[in-house]
DRENDO-1510 file (C-alpha; in Angstrom, 1 decimal, always signed):
<recs>
REC; n; res; u; v; w
REC; 1; MET; +102.2; +205.4; +94.6 .
REC; 2; MET; +102.8; +208.4; +96.1 .
REC; 3; ALA; +101.8; +211.8; +94.8 .
REC; 4; GLY; +104.9; +214.8; +95.1 .
REC; 5; ALA; +104.2; +218.0; +97.8 .
REC; 6; PRO; +100.9; +220.1; +95.8 .
REC; 7; PRO; +102.7; +223.0; +93.9 .
REC; 8; GLY; +101.3; +225.8; +95.8 .
REC; 9; ARG; +102.4; +224.5; +98.7 .
REC; 10; ASP; +106.0; +223.8; +96.8 .
REC; 11; ARG; +106.1; +227.6; +95.3 .
REC; 12; LEU; +105.0; +228.8; +99.0 .
REC; 13; ILE; +108.3; +227.4; +100.0 .
REC; 14; THR; +110.6; +228.0; +97.9 .
REC; 15; TRP; +109.2; +232.0; +97.9 .
REC; 16; LEU; +110.4; +231.7; +102.0 .
REC; 17; CYS; +113.4; +229.6; +101.5 .
REC; 18; ARG; +114.5; +233.2; +99.1 .
REC; 19; ARG; +113.1; +235.7; +101.7 .
REC; 20; LEU; +115.1; +233.5; +104.5 .
REC; 21; ALA; +118.1; +233.6; +102.4 .
REC; 22; TRP; +118.3; +237.0; +102.1 .
REC; 23; ALA; +117.9; +238.0; +105.4 .
REC; 24; TRP; +120.6; +235.0; +106.6 .
REC; 25; ASP; +122.7; +236.7; +104.4 .
REC; 26; ARG; +122.5; +239.8; +106.3 .
REC; 27; LEU; +122.1; +238.8; +110.3 .
REC; 28; ALA; +124.5; +236.0; +110.1 .
REC; 29; GLY; +128.5; +236.5; +110.3 .
REC; 30; ALA; +131.5; +235.2; +108.2 .
REC; 31; PRO; +132.2; +231.0; +109.4 .
REC; 32; ALA; +135.7; +230.0; +111.6 .
REC; 33; LYS; +138.2; +229.3; +109.1 .
REC; 34; LEU; +138.5; +225.1; +108.6 .
REC; 35; PRO; +141.6; +223.8; +110.4 .
REC; 36; PRO; +144.1; +222.0; +107.6 .
REC; 37; SER; +142.7; +218.3; +109.1 .
REC; 38; PRO; +138.6; +219.3; +109.6 .
REC; 39; HIS; +136.2; +217.3; +111.8 .
REC; 40; ALA; +133.3; +216.9; +108.8 .
REC; 41; LEU; +130.3; +215.1; +108.7 .
REC; 42; ILE; +128.7; +214.1; +105.5 .
REC; 43; LEU; +124.2; +214.6; +105.7 .
REC; 44; LYS; +122.7; +211.6; +103.2 .
REC; 45; PRO; +119.8; +210.2; +105.3 .
REC; 46; CYS; +117.9; +208.5; +102.3 .
REC; 47; CYS; +118.1; +206.5; +100.2 .
REC; 48; LEU; +120.4; +203.5; +98.5 .
REC; 49; GLY; +120.6; +204.9; +95.3 .
REC; 50; ASP; +121.4; +208.4; +96.7 .
REC; 51; VAL; +123.8; +207.1; +98.4 .
REC; 52; LEU; +125.6; +205.5; +96.6 .
REC; 53; MET; +126.2; +208.1; +93.9 .
REC; 54; SER; +127.3; +210.8; +97.8 .
REC; 55; THR; +130.4; +207.4; +97.6 .
REC; 56; PRO; +132.1; +209.6; +95.4 .
REC; 57; ALA; +132.2; +213.4; +97.0 .
REC; 58; LEU; +132.7; +211.1; +100.1 .
REC; 59; ALA; +135.9; +209.5; +98.4 .
REC; 60; ALA; +137.3; +213.2; +96.8 .
REC; 61; LEU; +136.4; +214.9; +100.4 .
REC; 62; ARG; +138.7; +212.0; +101.5 .
REC; 63; ALA; +141.5; +212.5; +98.7 .
REC; 64; GLY; +141.8; +216.0; +99.3 .
REC; 65; TRP; +142.3; +215.7; +102.7 .
REC; 66; PRO; +143.6; +212.8; +104.5 .
REC; 67; ALA; +144.4; +213.1; +107.7 .
REC; 68; ALA; +140.3; +214.3; +108.0 .
REC; 69; HIS; +137.8; +213.4; +110.3 .
REC; 70; ILE; +134.6; +212.0; +108.4 .
REC; 71; ASP; +131.6; +211.0; +109.7 .
REC; 72; PHE; +128.3; +210.5; +107.4 .
REC; 73; ALA; +124.9; +210.8; +109.0 .
REC; 74; VAL; +122.8; +208.1; +107.1 .
REC; 75; GLY; +119.3; +206.4; +107.3 .
REC; 76; PRO; +119.0; +203.1; +109.2 .
REC; 77; TRP; +117.6; +202.1; +105.0 .
REC; 78; SER; +120.1; +203.0; +103.3 .
REC; 79; ARG; +123.0; +202.5; +105.4 .
REC; 80; PRO; +123.9; +199.0; +104.3 .
REC; 81; MET; +125.9; +201.0; +101.2 .
REC; 82; LEU; +128.8; +202.6; +104.2 .
REC; 83; GLU; +129.5; +200.2; +106.4 .
REC; 84; ARG; +132.2; +198.7; +105.4 .
REC; 85; ASN; +133.6; +201.8; +103.9 .
REC; 86; PRO; +136.7; +203.3; +104.5 .
REC; 87; HIS; +136.6; +206.7; +103.7 .
REC; 88; ILE; +134.4; +207.0; +107.4 .
REC; 89; GLU; +135.3; +207.0; +110.5 .
REC; 90; ARG; +132.3; +207.1; +111.4 .
REC; 91; LEU; +128.3; +206.3; +111.1 .
REC; 92; ILE; +125.7; +208.9; +112.5 .
REC; 93; ASP; +121.6; +207.3; +113.1 .
REC; 94; CYS; +119.7; +209.7; +111.0 .
REC; 95; GLY; +116.9; +207.5; +112.2 .
REC; 96; ARG; +113.5; +208.5; +110.3 .
REC; 97; VAL; +114.5; +211.8; +109.8 .
REC; 98; GLY; +115.2; +212.4; +106.2 .
REC; 99; SER; +113.5; +209.2; +105.2 .
REC; 100; GLY; +109.2; +209.2; +105.1 .
REC; 101; PRO; +107.4; +210.9; +107.5 .
REC; 102; TYR; +109.5; +211.9; +110.9 .
REC; 103; SER; +108.6; +214.4; +113.4 .
REC; 104; LEU; +109.7; +217.9; +114.9 .
REC; 105; SER; +111.3; +215.8; +118.0 .
REC; 106; ASP; +113.3; +213.0; +115.1 .
REC; 107; TRP; +114.4; +216.2; +114.3 .
REC; 108; TRP; +116.1; +218.4; +117.0 .
REC; 109; ALA; +116.7; +214.9; +118.7 .
REC; 110; LEU; +119.0; +214.2; +115.2 .
REC; 111; ALA; +120.7; +217.9; +115.7 .
REC; 112; GLN; +122.1; +217.6; +118.5 .
REC; 113; ARG; +123.7; +214.1; +117.8 .
REC; 114; ILE; +125.5; +216.3; +115.9 .
REC; 115; ARG; +126.3; +219.6; +117.3 .
REC; 116; ALA; +127.6; +215.7; +119.9 .
REC; 117; GLY; +130.3; +215.6; +117.4 .
REC; 118; ARG; +131.4; +219.1; +117.2 .
REC; 119; TYR; +131.6; +219.6; +113.7 .
REC; 120; ASP; +133.9; +222.1; +111.2 .
REC; 121; LEU; +132.3; +221.4; +108.1 .
REC; 122; CYS; +128.8; +220.1; +107.1 .
REC; 123; LEU; +128.5; +218.1; +103.9 .
REC; 124; VAL; +124.5; +218.3; +103.6 .
REC; 125; LEU; +123.7; +216.4; +99.4 .
REC; 126; ASP; +120.3; +217.3; +99.8 .
REC; 127; ARG; +117.5; +219.7; +98.6 .
REC; 128; SER; +115.5; +219.9; +101.6 .
REC; 129; PRO; +115.0; +223.5; +103.8 .
REC; 130; ALA; +115.0; +220.9; +106.5 .
REC; 131; LEU; +118.5; +219.3; +106.0 .
REC; 132; THR; +119.9; +221.8; +105.4 .
REC; 133; LEU; +119.0; +224.0; +108.6 .
REC; 134; LEU; +119.9; +221.0; +111.2 .
REC; 135; PRO; +124.0; +222.2; +111.1 .
REC; 136; ALA; +122.9; +225.3; +111.6 .
REC; 137; VAL; +120.8; +224.5; +114.5 .
REC; 138; ALA; +123.4; +222.4; +115.7 .
REC; 139; GLY; +126.4; +225.0; +115.6 .
REC; 140; VAL; +128.1; +223.4; +112.6 .
REC; 141; SER; +130.3; +227.0; +111.5 .
REC; 142; GLN; +130.6; +225.7; +107.9 .
REC; 143; ARG; +127.8; +224.7; +106.3 .
REC; 144; VAL; +128.1; +223.5; +102.2 .
REC; 145; GLY; +125.7; +221.9; +99.4 .
REC; 146; LEU; +122.8; +221.9; +97.5 .
REC; 147; ASP; +120.6; +225.8; +96.2 .
REC; 148; SER; +117.8; +224.1; +94.8 .
REC; 149; ASP; +115.6; +227.4; +94.7 .
REC; 150; GLY; +117.1; +229.5; +97.2 .
REC; 151; ARG; +116.5; +226.4; +99.9 .
REC; 152; GLY; +119.7; +226.4; +101.1 .
REC; 153; PHE; +119.2; +229.5; +102.8 .
REC; 154; SER; +121.1; +228.4; +105.9 .
REC; 155; LEU; +124.3; +227.5; +104.2 .
REC; 156; THR; +127.5; +228.7; +104.3 .
REC; 157; ARG; +128.3; +228.0; +101.4 .
REC; 158; ARG; +125.5; +227.1; +98.3 .
REC; 159; VAL; +125.8; +225.0; +95.2 .
REC; 160; PRO; +123.4; +225.8; +92.6 .
REC; 161; ALA; +121.4; +222.8; +92.1 .
REC; 162; GLN; +119.8; +223.8; +89.0 .
REC; 163; GLY; +118.9; +222.3; +85.1 .
REC; 164; ILE; +119.9; +219.4; +84.3 .
REC; 165; GLN; +123.5; +217.8; +86.0 .
REC; 166; HIS; +123.9; +214.5; +87.4 .
REC; 167; GLU; +123.8; +213.6; +91.2 .
REC; 168; VAL; +127.1; +212.5; +91.4 .
REC; 169; ASP; +128.2; +216.1; +89.6 .
REC; 170; LEU; +126.4; +218.3; +91.8 .
REC; 171; TYR; +127.7; +216.4; +95.0 .
REC; 172; LEU; +131.3; +216.3; +93.5 .
REC; 173; ALA; +130.4; +220.2; +93.1 .
REC; 174; CYS; +129.7; +220.9; +96.5 .
REC; 175; VAL; +133.2; +219.3; +97.7 .
REC; 176; ALA; +134.5; +221.6; +94.4 .
REC; 177; ALA; +133.7; +224.1; +96.3 .
REC; 178; LEU; +136.5; +223.7; +99.7 .
REC; 179; GLY; +138.6; +224.1; +97.0 .
REC; 180; LEU; +139.4; +220.0; +97.1 .
REC; 181; PRO; +139.8; +217.9; +93.5 .
REC; 182; THR; +138.0; +215.9; +92.3 .
REC; 183; ILE; +139.0; +214.1; +88.9 .
REC; 184; GLY; +138.7; +210.1; +88.8 .
REC; 185; ALA; +136.0; +209.9; +91.5 .
REC; 186; ARG; +133.6; +207.1; +91.4 .
REC; 187; LEU; +130.8; +205.3; +92.7 .
REC; 188; GLU; +131.8; +202.5; +96.0 .
REC; 189; PHE; +130.9; +199.6; +97.6 .
REC; 190; TYR; +132.6; +197.5; +99.7 .
REC; 191; PRO; +131.0; +193.6; +100.0 .
REC; 192; SER; +132.6; +191.8; +102.8 .
REC; 193; PRO; +135.0; +188.4; +102.8 .
REC; 194; ALA; +132.0; +187.0; +103.5 .
REC; 195; ALA; +130.4; +188.4; +101.3 .
REC; 196; ARG; +131.9; +187.2; +98.7 .
REC; 197; GLN; +132.6; +183.7; +99.7 .
REC; 198; LEU; +129.2; +183.4; +99.3 .
REC; 199; ALA; +129.1; +184.9; +95.5 .
REC; 200; ALA; +132.2; +182.5; +94.5 .
REC; 201; GLU; +130.0; +179.4; +95.7 .
REC; 202; LEU; +126.9; +181.0; +93.7 .
REC; 203; THR; +128.3; +182.1; +91.0 .
REC; 204; PRO; +128.2; +179.2; +88.0 .
REC; 205; ALA; +132.3; +178.2; +86.9 .
REC; 206; GLY; +132.3; +178.6; +82.9 .
REC; 207; ALA; +133.4; +180.9; +79.9 .
REC; 208; SER; +129.2; +181.6; +79.6 .
REC; 209; PRO; +128.8; +185.0; +80.6 .
REC; 210; TRP; +127.7; +185.6; +84.5 .
REC; 211; VAL; +124.0; +188.1; +84.0 .
REC; 212; VAL; +122.2; +189.3; +87.0 .
REC; 213; VAL; +118.9; +191.1; +86.2 .
REC; 214; HIS; +116.8; +192.7; +88.3 .
REC; 215; PRO; +113.7; +193.2; +87.7 .
REC; 216; ALA; +112.5; +195.3; +91.2 .
REC; 217; GLY; +112.5; +198.2; +92.4 .
REC; 218; GLY; +110.9; +201.9; +92.6 .
REC; 219; GLN; +111.1; +201.4; +96.1 .
REC; 220; ASN; +111.9; +203.4; +99.7 .
REC; 221; PRO; +111.5; +204.9; +102.2 .
REC; 222; GLY; +108.2; +207.1; +102.0 .
REC; 223; MET; +107.4; +206.3; +98.0 .
REC; 224; THR; +106.4; +203.4; +95.8 .
REC; 225; LEU; +106.9; +203.7; +92.7 .
REC; 226; SER; +106.0; +201.0; +90.3 .
REC; 227; ALA; +106.0; +203.1; +87.1 .
REC; 228; LYS; +109.5; +201.9; +87.2 .
REC; 229; ARG; +109.2; +198.8; +86.4 .
REC; 230; TRP; +109.9; +197.4; +83.3 .
REC; 231; PRO; +107.2; +194.5; +82.0 .
REC; 232; ALA; +108.3; +191.4; +83.5 .
REC; 233; GLU; +107.1; +189.7; +80.9 .
REC; 234; ARG; +109.6; +191.5; +78.7 .
REC; 235; TYR; +112.4; +190.6; +81.4 .
REC; 236; ALA; +111.1; +187.3; +80.9 .
REC; 237; ALA; +111.3; +187.1; +76.4 .
REC; 238; LEU; +114.6; +189.1; +76.8 .
REC; 239; ILE; +116.8; +186.5; +79.5 .
REC; 240; GLY; +115.2; +183.9; +77.5 .
REC; 241; ARG; +117.5; +185.5; +74.1 .
REC; 242; LEU; +120.3; +185.8; +76.9 .
REC; 243; GLN; +119.7; +182.4; +77.4 .
REC; 244; ALA; +119.9; +180.9; +73.7 .
REC; 245; GLU; +122.3; +183.8; +71.6 .
REC; 246; ARG; +124.9; +184.2; +74.1 .
REC; 247; GLY; +124.8; +181.2; +76.8 .
REC; 248; GLY; +124.4; +183.7; +79.4 .
REC; 249; ARG; +123.5; +182.0; +82.6 .
REC; 250; VAL; +121.5; +184.7; +84.5 .
REC; 251; ALA; +120.3; +185.0; +87.8 .
REC; 252; VAL; +117.4; +187.0; +89.5 .
REC; 253; VAL; +117.6; +189.2; +91.7 .
REC; 254; GLY; +115.4; +190.9; +94.4 .
REC; 255; GLY; +113.5; +191.2; +97.6 .
REC; 256; LYS; +111.5; +189.3; +99.9 .
REC; 257; GLU; +108.5; +191.1; +98.3 .
REC; 258; ASP; +110.5; +190.4; +94.7 .
REC; 259; VAL; +110.2; +186.5; +95.4 .
REC; 260; ALA; +106.3; +185.8; +93.3 .
REC; 261; LEU; +107.9; +188.5; +90.6 .
REC; 262; ALA; +110.6; +186.7; +90.0 .
REC; 263; GLU; +109.6; +182.9; +90.2 .
REC; 264; ARG; +107.1; +184.0; +87.4 .
REC; 265; ILE; +109.6; +185.3; +85.0 .
REC; 266; CYS; +111.7; +183.0; +85.5 .
REC; 267; GLU; +109.1; +180.0; +84.6 .
REC; 268; GLN; +108.9; +182.3; +81.4 .
REC; 269; ALA; +112.0; +183.0; +80.2 .
REC; 270; GLY; +113.1; +178.9; +80.1 .
REC; 271; GLY; +116.4; +177.7; +80.3 .
REC; 272; ALA; +115.9; +177.7; +84.0 .
REC; 273; PRO; +117.7; +181.4; +85.1 .
REC; 274; THR; +118.7; +181.1; +89.1 .
REC; 275; ASN; +116.0; +182.4; +90.9 .
REC; 276; LEU; +118.1; +184.5; +94.4 .
REC; 277; ALA; +114.8; +187.3; +94.8 .
REC; 278; GLY; +114.8; +187.5; +98.4 .
REC; 279; ARG; +118.1; +185.1; +99.7 .
REC; 280; LEU; +120.4; +188.3; +99.6 .
REC; 281; SER; +121.6; +191.2; +101.6 .
REC; 282; PHE; +122.8; +194.4; +99.9 .
REC; 283; ASP; +126.4; +193.2; +101.2 .
REC; 284; GLU; +125.7; +189.8; +99.4 .
REC; 285; LEU; +123.7; +191.4; +95.9 .
REC; 286; GLY; +127.1; +193.6; +96.1 .
REC; 287; ALA; +129.2; +191.1; +96.1 .
REC; 288; LEU; +127.7; +189.4; +93.3 .
REC; 289; LEU; +127.5; +191.8; +91.2 .
REC; 290; GLU; +130.8; +192.5; +91.7 .
REC; 291; ARG; +131.5; +188.9; +89.2 .
REC; 292; ALA; +128.8; +189.7; +87.1 .
REC; 293; GLN; +129.7; +190.4; +83.3 .
REC; 294; LEU; +126.5; +192.2; +83.0 .
REC; 295; PHE; +123.8; +193.4; +84.7 .
REC; 296; ILE; +120.5; +194.5; +83.5 .
REC; 297; GLY; +117.5; +196.2; +86.2 .
REC; 298; ASN; +115.2; +199.9; +86.6 .
REC; 299; ASP; +116.2; +203.0; +88.2 .
REC; 300; THR; +117.1; +201.2; +90.9 .
REC; 301; GLY; +119.4; +201.1; +94.2 .
REC; 302; ALA; +120.5; +197.7; +93.0 .
REC; 303; MET; +121.4; +199.2; +89.7 .
REC; 304; HIS; +123.6; +202.4; +91.5 .
REC; 305; LEU; +125.0; +199.2; +93.4 .
REC; 306; ALA; +126.2; +197.2; +90.9 .
REC; 307; VAL; +127.9; +200.4; +88.7 .
REC; 308; ALA; +129.4; +201.2; +92.1 .
REC; 309; VAL; +131.7; +197.3; +91.9 .
REC; 310; GLY; +132.7; +198.0; +88.7 .
REC; 311; ALA; +129.8; +195.5; +86.5 .
REC; 312; PRO; +129.0; +196.5; +83.6 .
REC; 313; THR; +125.2; +197.7; +83.8 .
REC; 314; VAL; +122.1; +198.4; +81.6 .
REC; 315; ALA; +119.5; +200.3; +83.3 .
REC; 316; ILE; +116.1; +200.9; +81.7 .
REC; 317; PHE; +114.6; +204.2; +82.4 .
REC; 318; GLY; +110.9; +205.5; +83.0 .
REC; 319; PRO; +109.4; +208.4; +84.6 .
REC; 320; SER; +113.4; +209.2; +86.1 .
REC; 321; ASP; +116.2; +211.6; +83.8 .
REC; 322; PRO; +119.3; +209.1; +82.9 .
REC; 323; ARG; +121.4; +212.4; +82.5 .
REC; 324; GLN; +120.3; +212.9; +85.8 .
REC; 325; TYR; +119.8; +209.8; +88.1 .
REC; 326; GLY; +121.0; +207.5; +85.2 .
REC; 327; PRO; +124.7; +204.7; +85.0 .
REC; 328; TYR; +127.5; +206.9; +86.2 .
REC; 329; GLY; +130.5; +206.9; +84.4 .
REC; 330; THR; +131.7; +204.2; +80.7 .
REC; 331; ARG; +130.9; +201.3; +81.6 .
REC; 332; GLY; +126.6; +202.0; +81.8 .
REC; 333; ARG; +123.8; +202.5; +79.6 .
REC; 334; ALA; +121.1; +204.0; +80.5 .
REC; 335; VAL; +118.0; +203.5; +78.0 .
REC; 336; TRP; +114.8; +205.6; +77.6 .
REC; 337; ASN; +112.4; +206.6; +74.9 .
REC; 338; PRO; +110.7; +209.2; +76.6 .
REC; 339; PRO; +107.3; +210.9; +75.9 .
REC; 340; ALA; +106.8; +214.8; +75.5 .
REC; 341; CYS; +105.5; +215.3; +79.3 .
REC; 342; ALA; +108.8; +213.1; +80.7 .
REC; 343; PRO; +110.1; +213.4; +82.9 .
REC; 344; CYS; +107.3; +212.8; +86.2 .
REC; 345; LEU; +109.2; +212.4; +88.6 .
REC; 346; ALA; +112.0; +215.3; +89.0 .
REC; 347; ARG; +114.1; +216.5; +92.8 .
REC; 348; GLY; +112.4; +213.4; +94.3 .
REC; 349; ARG; +108.6; +214.5; +93.6 .
REC; 350; TRP; +106.4; +212.6; +90.8 .
REC; 351; ASN; +104.0; +213.7; +89.0 .
REC; 352; GLY; +100.8; +212.7; +90.6 .
REC; 353; ALA; +98.7; +212.9; +87.3 .
REC; 354; CYS; +100.7; +210.3; +85.3 .
REC; 355; ARG; +99.2; +207.2; +85.2 .
REC; 356; ASP; +99.3; +205.2; +82.6 .
REC; 357; PHE; +103.3; +204.8; +82.3 .
REC; 358; ARG; +104.1; +206.0; +79.0 .
REC; 359; CYS; +107.4; +205.8; +79.5 .
REC; 360; ILE; +108.2; +203.0; +80.9 .
REC; 361; GLU; +106.3; +200.8; +78.3 .
REC; 362; GLY; +107.8; +203.6; +75.7 .
REC; 363; VAL; +111.3; +200.9; +75.9 .
REC; 364; THR; +110.9; +198.1; +73.6 .
REC; 365; ALA; +113.1; +194.6; +74.2 .
REC; 366; GLU; +115.1; +195.4; +70.5 .
REC; 367; GLN; +116.5; +198.5; +72.7 .
REC; 368; VAL; +117.6; +197.0; +75.8 .
REC; 369; TRP; +118.5; +194.1; +73.9 .
REC; 370; ALA; +121.4; +196.1; +71.7 .
REC; 371; ALA; +122.5; +198.0; +75.0 .
REC; 372; ALA; +123.4; +194.9; +76.6 .
REC; 373; THR; +125.2; +192.8; +73.6 .
REC; 374; GLU; +127.1; +196.1; +73.3 .
REC; 375; LEU; +128.0; +195.8; +76.6 .
REC; 376; LEU; +128.9; +191.9; +76.5 .
REC; 377; SER; +130.8; +192.6; +73.5 .
</recs>
């Protein structure tokens, strides 16, 4: 498990950024006026769920500027979330920047790739001062993005990122800062025809509900957070109950590293749920979720993928706050039973003092069952 930055260093960065903002505002000239159909870049390197949560802002930008040229800078880990998105002209490779440890040369190389794009506008959907500085160094005149504790000092339009707000709403606020409407935007993912064909072959015919369960997650470049995982035995009991009481046909999904976990859960659940862990690409998982009557899983990228393809979603939360990261829209339910110390994961930073995982252990099987049956009915 990876801890966040030490509080002392965090405070120092905040202090420095606020003073840089004061100096920047006095020294920087007025940005050039945007053309009617600008050449725009969205910068959001990582991670799966966060990139999916940026797709409403992308769609709103395209709806507001139908003739604009829109590129998206993303890391290789999260790139599959955008590969068939029709609102994007080109994907820019962020390399390692924003997806775990990276060097100054990595950062400078990305700045040069952005400079080569000759963008009129960059939308920075990230709180990192190193990322918000990138388009300024790359010579992008208009820079709009999140300003968390003054860390957006190099932006020309700063959107406050304070208090409890859903990430999707924060990203949409960046689009609204450009004077564009954002009503009706939702998460989007576009499976390929081949993935949809495979999903049709994997999905059993019949009237019983098709339920996809994702018991793993909590892994992204630079961070492994097992505290996000609801206990495996509770998943097994939940699957057994879905099969016995609702006639549900259940598939258990996960990555290649989750095969053993999925096998154990399927064995304990009984009733022969289908184990698809380690067998599906993100594209294929999205297509499978598109056909599901219900998704149940932890706070992971797979949960946001389910939301993006329209699957009714039950999300089990522990260290993070569903008011910020929960399933977006009306077809999702977040189950959270936080202790007084929650949340211990905020703004991508983990409280290393937490060791007993009371937050995820506090979610009961009955709470998840109630949310699941509500959506199934």
